[in-house]
N, C-alpha and C positions, 0 to 999 in steps of 0.2 A: 573537566567534566563535560559531558555532551548531553544535550537535551533534544528530544524529538517531540514536536508538537503537531498533532493531527487535527484536521478540521474537515468539514464537508459531509458528515454523515447526516442521516435523517430518515424521515418516513416518506415513501414514494409508492405510487400504485404500480402494479405490474405493467411492464412495457415502458416505464419511465426511465429517467437518467439521473445520476448523481456524479459529482466529481469530488474525489478525496484529495487532500493535500497533506504533506508531511514535511515540515521544515526542521532541519538540523541546525543547531547552534552550539557555541561553546568552544572547547579546545579541539579544533578540527585540523588535523594535518592534511589528510586527504580522504575524500569520500570515494569509496569503491562501489561495490554492488549495492543497489537499493531495491527493496522488494516490498510486496504486500502479502500478508497472510490473513486468514479469517478463521474465526471459531464460532460455530453455531452451538446452541445449547445442547449439552450432552454429547458433544463431539470433540474430537481432537482438533487442535489448530492445524490448518493446512495451507500450503503455499498457493497463492493465486497467480502472481506474476513477479518477474524480476527483470531488472535492467542493469547492465554493466556500466562501468565508467565510460566505455566507448560507445554506449548507446544500443548495444545488442539486447534484444528482448526475448523473453521466453514466457509462455503462458501454459497453464494447465488446460486440459481439453475442455472442461466445462465452462470456460470463459472465452475461449477463442472466438474471434469474430464479434464479440460483444464488449469486451473490456480492452482498454488501451493504457499501457503504462508509459510514462514519459518523465523526464527530469530536466531541471534547470540548474546546471552546475554553478552558475554565478550566485544562485540563491540557496544552494545546498538543499533543494526541495525536490521531492518526488510526487508525482500525481498519478491518480488512477481514475480514468474516465470510464464510467460504467453505464452502458446503454442496454436497452432491451432487458431491463431487470426482471427477474423472476422471484416468486416467493421463496424459492430454495436458496436464493442469494442472501437471505436474511442471516445476519451474523454480526459479530463485532470484528471490525477490520483493524489490523495492526500493521504499521510500517516497521520495517527492519532495515537497518543501515549498517554496512561494514565500514569502519573508519580506521585509518592508520597507514603507515608505510612499513614499519616493522612493529611487531606486537599487535597484530590486527585484533580489533574488538568489534563485536556486533551489539547494536543497541536496539531497543524496542520502543515504539511509541506507546502512548497510554491507551490506545484503542478508541475507535469511534463506532457507534452503533448504526447499522444500516438495516432498516426494516422495510420489506416490500410486501404490500398488501395485495391480495388477489381480487 
């Protein structure tokens, strides 16, 4: 079994910063792509950023230049540094991790609330 534990959410004023972490533990053969999604009230969950096992990154347009995704392979942990936060960034943020060599599976974190006040 695999567990993902997220941390780092909270309340911040517009223009501020937060850093999210997501650590994977358990029966892990190999960690492949790691990503962050978010879901605002009344909206569908949407991709924010993804990082491959080789370190390549991809961001959606609305966070480019403000958010940075990174990973520590030794710790099976993915991070999301969020700068210049806006009220529209308010959402529950979820990490998503693909694990395996064959029989790939994706796991979700429990979610962490990020609230940006204006």
